[in-house]
N, C-alpha and C positions, 0 to 999 in steps of 0.2 A: 508593435510586432514582437514576436516571440520566437526564439530560436535555440539551438542546442551548441555547445562546445564540447568536443570529444576528440580523443585520440585514437578511437576505434574506427577504422574505415568502414566497417560493417554498419555501425550506428550512424555514421555520417550519411549513409544511403538509405536510411530507415524512413525517410519522408515524414518527419515529425517537425512541426514548426514552419515558420516562413523562411528560415535560412540557417545555415550551418557554419560554425567555425571550426576548423579541423586543425589540431595541434600537429603541425608537421615537424617542427624542431623545437624540442623543450629545453629547459634549463639544465638537464642532466648532461646534455651535449648530444643526445640522440638525434640523428637526422631521419626523417621519414620520406616517403614519397608523396609529393602534394597531389591533391585531388583537383579535378575540374569542377566548376560549378559551385564551389564552396569559398569561404574566406579562410585561406590558408595562414595560420599563425606561425610566426618565427621568433624564437628568442633571440635577442640582440646580444647584449653584453653578458647575459647570463649563460655560462657554459661550465658546469662542474668538472666535466671531463678534462678539459684543457687545464683548468686552474690546479687540479690535483696533479696532473702530469708535469706541468711547468708552473710552480706557485709564483715565479716572478712576473708572470704576466698579469697576475691578479691586481686589481685596483688596491691601493694602500693609503694609510693615513701617515702624518708626520711621525707617528710613533712606530711606524712599521707594522701596523695591524693589517693584515690582508683581509679581503672580501672573500672569505671562504665559507663553507657550510659549517665549520667548527666554531666561527666567530659569532658571538653573541649578536643576536638581531638579524642574522643572515641565515637564509635556508639554502643557499646555492651558491656556487663560485661566480664571481663576476670579473670579466676582463676589463682592463683599464680601457676607457673609451678612446684613448689616443694611441693605442697599439697599432701601427700602420698596417702590418701585415694581416692582423686579425680583422681590422676594419675593411680592408680590400676584399678579403675572402668573404666577409659577411655581406657585403654589398653584391658581390657576385652570386652568392646564394639567394639573396633576395630577387635579384633579377631572374634567376633560374625558376624560382618558386613562383614569382609573378607572371611567368609565361602561362600559368595556368588560371589566372584571373586575379581576384583581389587578395590583398596581403594585410594581415594584422601583425604589428610590431609589439612583442612583449619585452619586458626589460630594456626599454629603449634609452635609459638614462644612467647617470651615475648611481652608485648603489648607497648613497648618503651623503650628508652635508660635509664630512670630514674626508671624503674620497675625490679625486685622486690626487695624492701628493708624491707620486714618484718622480725621479729625475727628469723624465721626459715632459711630464705635465708642468713641472715646475719651470722648465726651460721654455716651453711654449707659452705659458702664462706671462713669464717675464719679458718675452720678445713680442707679445701681442700688443694690439692697440688699446687693451683694456687695463684700467687701473683696479678694477673690481674683480675679485675671483669668480663670484657668482655670475656676473656678466659674461665673462669668458667661458665658463662652463656651459652656460645657457648657449652661447654662440656656438660651441663645439657640438653640442646635441642637435641644434637646429639645422646646422649645415649637413650633418648626417642624415637627419630625417628628409631634408631636401634632396639629398643625393639618391637616397632610397626610393623616394617618389619618382625621380627622374628615370630610374631603372626599370619600372613597371608601367603597364598600360591600363591596369584596372584600378581600383579605389584602394586607398592606403588608411588603415585604421590604426591610431596610436593609442596604446594603453597608458593610462594615468595612474600614478600612486593615489590610493584613496585618501587625500588630504586636500580639503577644498579651501582651507584657509588662505587668505590672499598673500601671495608671494612664497607660499611654503613649497610648491612644486619646484620653482626655480631653485630655491636654496637647497632643497633635498636632492633633486635629481637632475637639475639643469634643463627642465622642461619647462617651456613657457607656452601655454595653449594659445595666447594671443599672437605670439611669433609664428605659431604654427597653423593659423587658421587658413592662411592661403596655400599651405603645403598639403595637410591632412584632409581626408574626406570624412573623418569620423573620430571621435574619441570613445574609448571604452574604459570604465571604471569597475574593477572588481570589488564587490562588497560581499566577500565570502565568509562563511562560518560552517562549523561542523553540523549544528542542529538549530541554530537560531533560537535558542532558548529565551534570550532577550533580543528584541528588535528595534527598540527606540534609536540605537545608534545608525541602524540602516537607513531609517527614514532621514535622520538628521544629516548624514553625509549625502544622501541623495538630494536633498533640499539644499545643502551647501553648494554642491556642484552645479545644480540648476541655476543657483543665484549668481555664482562666480562665472559661469560660462554662458550666462544668458544673453549677453550682448554679441556672441559669436554666432554667425551663420554656418553651424555645422552639427551634424546629428550627434547625440550623446546616448550610448548604450550602457546599461549597467549589467554586470555579470553576478549571478547568484550560484551557490552551490547546492547540490541536492544530497550530499552526503549526510546520512542519518537524520535528515529532515523529512517529516511526513508530509503528505499532500497538503492537508490543511494548513499546517505552518507555512509551506511555501506559497500557498495561494495567499494567505495573509501578508507575507512579506512582499510579494509581488503587488498586491493591492496598495501597499503603502508607498511604493516607490514609482509605479509606473507612470503617474502623471508627471513626473519630473524629468522623464526621458523619452527618446524616440523609440527605444527598443530595450528588451530584456532577454539575456541569453544565459542558459543554465548549463553549468559545468555537468557532464553527463557521463556516467560509467554504465557497464552493463548491469550491475546490481541495483541501479536506481533509475533506469531507463523508463519503466512503466510509471514511476512516480512523475517524472518530468513530463511524460506524454499526457497523463491525467491533469497535471497542473496547467500545462499549455491548452488542453481542451477546456478546462473551466474558465480560465481568463480569456480565451479567445471568444467564448460566448457570453462573456459578462459585460456590463455596462463600465467602461473606465470611470473611476472616481476623479472628480476635477478638485484641485487644491491650489490655494495661492501659493506663490513662491515666496 
């Protein structure tokens, strides 16, 4: 299956591919109007606007480093996942968006292994049933995803950080695919690049996820980007990864819409390659 991801409501209705992911709420803090008949994507803890307005709400390390766009390795602001007011508002928003159908969660976990060590998180961990911080972080995110699922009637797709090495998703973000198997209706892994001048890493990551998640009965989607990548290159990248997944979705803007349309047309009429995991 092939589809598009877009924040443009006109492109979302352009009838290209077999499904559409629509960016309703993004990491800038922008909130849009959800659409019917698509998978509406909601940024969870990623919210640059709130972090800039109230930096104390950002996830932080023991050294006081905050998860802001200015911090090395971060491209947006990330709210602490134990912030009770933000969490409650986020779940309400997911419920509202979910009234229109399926929902995809982006930025659903902690923003790195060293986050969050704010006073609230330290207190909650200290009074929890867990002796291991990774286990506590994982339980925190699992509870959130479970509550999000309970708020919607459609399917719930969870975005995973592109690191398939065993245990790394738990250590990085507090996300455990095995724990989420009974909650999520699909996983999505972004494998995005500006032009895909080299592609071996894309195939390696796709193969790694297919191997790591192979025992789970849950659909896996890979996301590619079309920015500055020509049709032939995107066709080749798709060819390398599609046998490892159930679907491929292309990040699409107005300027690369025709490229994505042609790629989907070519792959839709091709015979998929079979490869061993």
